[in-house]
N, C-alpha and C positions, 0 to 999 in steps of 0.2 A: 684680209678684210676688207671687202669694198665700204668704200664711206661716202655717203652722200650729205647735200642739204636738209632735204626733210622728206621723213620718210610719210607716204599720205596713202594711209590703208585704208584701201576700197576706193573701187574708180567706174563708179555708180555718178546721178547727178551730184550729190558730195563732192565724192573727193573729187570728180572734173571740175567744178566752181574754184574750189579748192586750191588747187591745181592753178587754174585759171588766173587768181588772185596772186598767188606766191610768184607766179613768172613776174606779173606788174611789182614786184617790190625788189627783183631781182635774185629772185632766190631759185633755184636748180629743185623745184621736185623731182621722186620717185614716186609712180603710184602703184601700188598692187595691190590689183584684182586675182581674187581668188577663182571667179569664176575662167573662161576661155573668149569672154566678151568683155566691151569698160561701157555696162548700159544696166550693171548693175543689179538687182532684183525685178526690172522691169520686164525682162524675156518668159519669169515663171510669174506674173501675174496671170487671173483669170481670164481666153479666151478674149471674151467681151469688155472687159475693162476700158472705160475712156475715162479720161482726166474729166475733172469736176468743177476746171478753169481754163475756158476759150484758149485760143494758140495763142493772143495776140496781152495775156497773162503770165505763159509758161515755157516763159523764156532763161535759157541760162546768163550771164555776161555775155554781151560781145555778140551774141549770133540771138538773127530774132528765130522763132518756132517758124519752118516753113510750110508752102502749101498757097491752097487759094484762100477761103474765106476766115480771117480774124476773128471770126464771132462760133465758130466751130469747132467742137470738142474735141480733140483728136483721140482719137484712136490707140492703144497700147504698142501695137506695133510700129507705129508713126514715132511712136516717142522712142524706141528701142531706134529706130534709124538714128529719128535726132542726135541720140546720146553717142552711136555709133561714129556718125558725122562729126562731133562735136573732139572728139578724143583726139579724128586724126589732124584734127586740123591746132591742138594742139602743141606747141613744142614742150613736150616733156616728156621724161620714159614713164611709160606705165605698162606695164609688164601685164599681162594679164597670163592665169594658173599658175599663180603666184601668192599663197594663203602666208600669212604671215599666223602662226601659234603662240607666240610669248613676245615681251618687251621687255625690258631692262631698265633701270639706270647703271652706268657703266663708271661712272665719276665724271668723265668727259665729254658725256653723250651718253643718249640711244640707245642701246643692241638688240634689234628685230630680228629672230627667230624666224626662219619661212619652213615649211613645210616639207620640203626635199633636202631641209639638213643641212641650211647654209645658213648664212649670220652676214648682215649690213648693221654699219653701224651710223647713225644719223644727228644732229644737232638738232633737231626739232620732229616729231612727231604728233599729224592730224591724223582721228583717231573718226573715220567713214563712213564706217561700214553698216552704218541703218541698222535696221531692223526687222530687215526679210528674213534671217536666216536663228532668227529667236520665238517663234513663235510661241503667245503665252495661252498656257493650258490648264485651265483653274481648276482647282479642286471642287471638282462636285459629285454630290455622293450619289454612292451608288459605279461611278463610272466605268472603276477599275474593273468592276466586273461586269461591263455591258457585254452580252453572246455578237450581236450585231456587230455593225461598221463606226469606227470613228476615226475622222479627219479633223483639221485643222484646218481652215479658205487657204492657209501658205501652198496646200496639197489639190485643193480645187483647180480643173483647168474649166470643165462643160458640160453640160447636163444630160448627156448621152448616154451617160452607164448610169445615173442612177432611177430612169423611164421604168413607173409605175412602181415605186416604192413608196415609203411610209417615211418621211423624213422630219428630225425636226435639227432646227439652224439656232444656235447660243448666238444671243449678241444684236444687238441696237442698232449699230454704228450701219457706217455706205455702204459696207461689203456685207456685213450682216443679210439689212434690209435688201440689198440686189442680188443675191445669191440667193438668198428664197422667194424671192418672187418669179428670177429666171426656172428655178430647179420644179415650181407650182406647174411651168410649162406644162412638166411628162410629170408630175406624182402628189400627191401630196404632202403638204407641207405645212409646220408649222414653227416660226419665228418663235420664239420663247426667249426671254430675261428678267432678270430685278430690276430694270428700269423699262419706263414705258422708250417709245420709240418720239423722239422729238423731228419734226422735218421744220427744214429754212428752200424757202423759197429761189430756186436757182435765177430767178429774175424780177426782177421790180421793177417799175413805171418802165417797163421797155428797155428794162438794162441786166446783165447778167449782174449777180451779188456781187464778185470779182473785183467787178467797177464801183461798186458804191462801197466795198472795204480800202482799195485802193484810196479812193474821193474823199473819204474820211477821216486817211492814215488811220483807221484799225489795224489793219492789215499788216504793218509795220510798226506798232507800240510796243513797246519794250514790257510785257503782261509777264511775260516768263519774270522777269524780276519780284511781279509782286506776289503773282499767284503760282505757290509752288505746284500742284497740283489741276491737268490742266480738268477744261468742266467736259460733262458732258458731253460726245460732240454729234452735232447735229447732219444729221440724215438730207443731203440738197438734193431736193427733188422738185422734176420740172411738172409734178402731177402726176405722173405715172405710177409711184408707189405708191401714193395717199391713196389710191385708187385701189390698187390691187388690195392694198391691206382690207379697204370699206367692201372690197368682191370677197372676203375670205380665200385667198389666192394669192400666198400665204394668208391663215388666218393666224392673228398673236391670244398669245395664252404668258399667261404670269409662268417664272419657270418650274421645271418638273421637282419631284423635294426627294425622289430616290429614285434606283433603279434594281429590277430583282430580275438577273437574267436578259432577255430580251425587251422586258416590257418598264417602259417611267412609269412612273403616278406622277399625274396634278396637283396640283394644290388643294380642289374640292374632292379627291380622293380617289377619282376614276383612275384608272390601269388601264395602259394601252400599250401593243408592239410593236415597235417600233426597229425597221430597215437600219435606217444609218443617222448616226447624234453625228452631225456636222457643226463647229465649233469658229464663228467670226471674233474670236477675242481677242483681237488683237493680237499687241506684237510690243515685246522687250528690247531695250536695247543689245546690240552681238556685239560685246564688246571683251568673250572670253580670255582674247593676246594680253588684256590689264589683269590681269585676275593676279599676277606677281608684282605688278607696279604699285609698290605701296600708297598708299591715298589716292591713289587711281579713281575707286571703286569705290558706296560706300556696303555696307553689309545684303543687299538687296540684287544687289551687282550693276546699280546705275553709277552715272558717273561722279563724280563729284565736280561741278563744274559749275565757273559764274560767265555770263557771255560767253562761253566755250570757252572757256578757260581753266587750264584744271588750278587749283591757288597750291597744290603739291607741288606740283612740280611744270612750274610757267612756259618749257618748251610744249607743254601736253597739251595738246589744243582736239575740243569734238567741234563737227558741222555736219549737219541734218538731221540733228537731233529733236523730235520732236518737242515745242513749249522750248525749247532751246532760249529764245528772245525773242518772238513775237507768235502771231497766229499763224504766218506762212513759212517756218523756220524751217519746215522736211518738205519743202515742195519747191516744184520748179520755179516757180516763179520769188519763192523768197530765199532761197538757199546760200541765193550770189550775196546778199549781204549778210548773211553773216560770217560768210566764207571770205567778204573780202575785215570784218571787223576782224578775223582770227588772225590772215593775216600780216594787219599791221602790226597786230601786236607780237606777232613768231617774229617779225623784221625789225621792231624793235628791239625785243626783248636779245635774238641774237646777234646786233651790233653792239651790246653791251654787254654781253655774256661772256 
């Protein structure tokens, strides 16, 4: 059976940042990436997606985001190219098409089962598989009997297949608003949710929001220690999305109260036939491989961790979780800091283990 220093599960931005940090501490990570490309979930996001942060604030450790204007907002495909190039520069074993299916404690270390039936042992494990593989699909009254189409934002690519439809997008965050506004160019769209849409200006006094977050230290403040539940997501807007909602394209309504066949019932009692319900309702940590590792997850499948380290298994760490430590924990601009902290812990743990 193969033995490695550290098995990093996930080869996207979190796994690559973790591998970089581990190498700096003299450890030899092996990165296990389920897809065929070391770019995480980025190749599967919707076609028009751009970063919310400018290129100058969107880099992993050691390699600035390339290209021209550092104040531009890179497109999804630029991020894919950047991550692929970053992976190629790392002196780490990156194995694509290699899905971890289980992790157990074997007495002297962790045993990691792989989808192809093979197994390896590791002195430590970093769970860096993100959330995209675990879309959150809330329980909505009547949704299971809806006779139209239901999809999650994870399955959405572009508006072309939805031309002329009547669509309800459920959610109030960045993806919900952006997808709803994009669909409204070709369809009749309602953005529905339990919470109001809260906007944050993308530029303040001529500077991008992330300049101010960085300048004030709020971006790196250890708020995850103080607030266990993330606050309501703000929609970062340059003015376009606020204007689109003001013009009714899409329109905004409270969440429907029920569904009967293809018809939704709105809070005012009106009933309306709908072609598609698109759930832009976020994601949850994608950690099924830790289900049999005692104490690693809580009852809802979320990791038990403090500052990215498992209290039950000090050789198990997490990188890239939303709200792990700071506002930027699961972003390109911030994941490197969490990775560095986790790598320091693992290096110390293994030195004394």
